[in-house]
C-alpha positions, 0 to 999 in steps of 0.5 A: 693924293688920290688913286686916280693920280697914279693908277694904270688906266690901260688895263688888260683883261681876259674873259672867264673862258680864256685858256691858260695858254692865252694868259701865259702868252700875255704874261710872257709878253707884258711887264705886269703881274695881274690880269683882270677877268671880266664877264659882260663888261663886269669885273669878276676876278683877278689872276696873278702871274703866281696863280698861273705858275701854280696852275701850270705843270712845272714840266712845260717846255722841258725835256720831261714834258708829257701830254698831261703837262701841256693839257694844263694849258687848256684849263680856263681862267675861271678855274684859277682866278680869285673871285670877287677881288678887293677893289677901290674907287679912284677918288680914295686916297693913296694912304687908304689904298696902302692900308687896304692892300696891307689889311687884305693881303693883296698886291693890287687893287682894281679901280672901279667907278660905278661898277665900271673898271677904270684902272688898276693900282699895284703896290709898285705904283704906291712905292714909286709914288712914295719914292717920287716924293708923293705923299701917301 
């Protein structure tokens, strides 16, 4: 089975200069855990929900919140993103994708075709495919 059969093709992206407040809002409204960062249509980075949590003050939205805590929301995507993310082609096998995720210690793979972003594959997609009887 190939990556294209289970990947998510509707991908949410952000720009390099988007503020963390925008990224926080997206994560709060969506059920996914990764945002892809693009510049001029090209993939340049990835931000996980964990990256965001590490970048924001733990005092946000608490009684102890101060102005320095809310300032963390003004940081930009490029300041916390992982640059040059590990990617995969949609025609690769799921077994190859799983091995690549394990070897590179990543939880998702942006899917590119001829340099263009066409989807994203997460470990949850692989697990669901395995449980649904698919062969990795």
